[in-house]
PASEBA-1860 file (N, C-alpha, C; in nm, 3 decimals):
! residues 64
1> MIWNIVAD> 0.446/-0.521/-3.354/0.443/-0.389/-3.412/0.577/-0.327/-3.407 ~ 0.596/-0.240/-3.529/0.727/-0.181/-3.548/0.718/-0.036/-3.518 ~ 0.809/0.020/-3.442/0.783/0.170/-3.410/0.916/0.240/-3.481 ~ 0.882/0.327/-3.556/0.993/0.412/-3.619/1.045/0.516/-3.544 ~ 0.965/0.580/-3.449/1.012/0.682/-3.366/0.951/0.661/-3.219 ~ 1.012/0.715/-3.128/0.968/0.697/-2.981/0.829/0.737/-2.965 ~ 0.782/0.841/-3.035/0.636/0.892/-3.016/0.545/0.774/-3.075 ~ 0.575/0.698/-3.168/0.487/0.584/-3.202/0.480/0.493/-3.092
9> FWAMGGYG> 0.590/0.469/-3.021/0.589/0.365/-2.906/0.490/0.425/-2.804 ~ 0.506/0.559/-2.759/0.412/0.612/-2.652/0.268/0.620/-2.705 ~ 0.251/0.634/-2.834/0.111/0.638/-2.889/0.046/0.501/-2.888 ~ 0.122/0.394/-2.909/0.071/0.252/-2.898/-0.043/0.232/-3.003 ~ -0.029/0.290/-3.114/-0.125/0.271/-3.221/-0.259/0.323/-3.197 ~ -0.265/0.443/-3.116/-0.374/0.512/-3.089/-0.429/0.467/-2.954 ~ -0.383/0.369/-2.884/-0.425/0.317/-2.762/-0.335/0.364/-2.646 ~ -0.247/0.445/-2.666/-0.139/0.501/-2.571/-0.218/0.547/-2.448
17> LYVWGSFG> -0.295/0.626/-2.446/-0.362/0.698/-2.341/-0.434/0.572/-2.242 ~ -0.486/0.497/-2.310/-0.558/0.370/-2.234/-0.447/0.285/-2.175 ~ -0.337/0.250/-2.247/-0.234/0.163/-2.195/-0.166/0.225/-2.096 ~ -0.102/0.344/-2.109/-0.032/0.411/-2.007/-0.108/0.458/-1.899 ~ -0.235/0.493/-1.930/-0.332/0.534/-1.803/-0.351/0.404/-1.715 ~ -0.363/0.293/-1.785/-0.383/0.176/-1.695/-0.268/0.130/-1.621 ~ -0.138/0.141/-1.675/-0.023/0.130/-1.599/-0.012/0.222/-1.485 ~ -0.042/0.340/-1.516/-0.021/0.446/-1.415/-0.124/0.433/-1.299
25> MTAILMAL> -0.244/0.395/-1.333/-0.346/0.376/-1.216/-0.310/0.241/-1.137 ~ -0.259/0.153/-1.205/-0.224/0.028/-1.138/-0.099/0.063/-1.034 ~ -0.017/0.138/-1.079/0.107/0.171/-0.997/0.064/0.255/-0.881 ~ -0.024/0.345/-0.905/-0.079/0.432/-0.787/-0.145/0.348/-0.691 ~ -0.242/0.271/-0.739/-0.319/0.184/-0.652/-0.237/0.088/-0.566 ~ -0.131/0.034/-0.625/-0.047/-0.061/-0.547/0.042/0.017/-0.446 ~ 0.092/0.139/-0.472/0.149/0.211/-0.378/0.052/0.258/-0.250 ~ -0.069/0.294/-0.293/-0.168/0.316/-0.183/-0.188/0.199/-0.091
33> EVGWVRQQ> -0.205/0.070/-0.157/-0.224/-0.044/-0.078/-0.111/-0.084/0.026 ~ 0.011/-0.048/-0.026/0.122/-0.070/0.058/0.129/0.019/0.175 ~ 0.089/0.162/0.142/0.076/0.254/0.239/-0.037/0.209/0.346 ~ -0.144/0.173/0.295/-0.263/0.128/0.386/-0.212/0.008/0.470 ~ -0.164/-0.085/0.415/-0.108/-0.203/0.493/-0.013/-0.159/0.608 ~ 0.082/-0.076/0.565/0.188/-0.031/0.684/0.101/0.044/0.778 ~ 0.011/0.135/0.749/-0.071/0.209/0.853/-0.149/0.104/0.934 ~ -0.209/0.023/0.882/-0.287/-0.081/0.960/-0.202/-0.169/1.044
41> RQRTLAQV> -0.076/-0.198/1.002/0.016/-0.286/1.078/0.053/-0.190/1.203 ~ 0.078/-0.065/1.195/0.128/0.020/1.301/0.011/0.025/1.400 ~ -0.107/0.055/1.355/-0.234/0.057/1.438/-0.250/-0.073/1.525 ~ -0.223/-0.192/1.448/-0.244/-0.309/1.517/-0.132/-0.341/1.624 ~ 0.001/-0.309/1.583/0.102/-0.321/1.683/0.072/-0.228/1.807 ~ 0.033/-0.110/1.792/0.002/-0.022/1.889/-0.106/-0.079/1.989 ~ -0.203/-0.132/1.930/-0.323/-0.179/1.998/-0.266/-0.314/2.089 ~ -0.199/-0.397/2.013/-0.146/-0.507/2.095/-0.055/-0.465/2.211
49> SAESAFEQ> 0.031/-0.379/2.188/0.114/-0.322/2.285/0.029/-0.261/2.401 ~ -0.066/-0.198/2.373/-0.144/-0.122/2.479/-0.219/-0.234/2.569 ~ -0.275/-0.336/2.485/-0.337/-0.438/2.559/-0.245/-0.526/2.646 ~ -0.123/-0.544/2.593/-0.023/-0.614/2.674/0.014/-0.539/2.804 ~ 0.035/-0.410/2.785/0.062/-0.317/2.906/-0.050/-0.325/3.004 ~ -0.174/-0.324/2.952/-0.288/-0.330/3.041/-0.299/-0.454/3.121 ~ -0.284/-0.563/3.045/-0.282/-0.707/3.113/-0.164/-0.718/3.216 ~ -0.057/-0.664/3.182/0.058/-0.669/3.283/0.033/-0.588/3.407
57> GLNKDWQS> -0.043/-0.466/3.384/-0.084/-0.396/3.511/-0.195/-0.474/3.588 ~ -0.267/-0.541/3.524/-0.384/-0.632/3.601/-0.319/-0.746/3.669 ~ -0.210/-0.811/3.612/-0.141/-0.910/3.685/-0.065/-0.866/3.798 ~ -0.016/-0.739/3.799/0.064/-0.692/3.922/-0.040/-0.659/4.026 ~ -0.163/-0.624/3.997/-0.269/-0.598/4.100/-0.311/-0.739/4.168 ~ -0.324/-0.838/4.091/-0.358/-0.964/4.141/-0.240/-1.033/4.234 ~ -0.113/-1.004/4.212/-0.013/-1.048/4.283/0.018/-0.985/4.401 ~ -0.033/-0.859/4.421/-0.007/-0.777/4.551/-0.087/-0.831/4.661
END
C-alpha cells in the first residue's frame, strides 16, 4: 500500500482504528501482565521469607 501523506498511514485504508486499537490494547495488557508478575513475585518472596524465619524460630526451640 502506498501512502501519500502521514494521515493515510494512520488511517490504514479505513482500518486504522482497529489496527492501532489492537496495538494499543496489546501494549496495555502486556504492561499489566509485567506488573502482575512482579507483584506476585514480591508476595511469594515475602511468604518464603516469613516461612523461613518461622522455621528458624522452631529450630531454635528444639535445640534449647
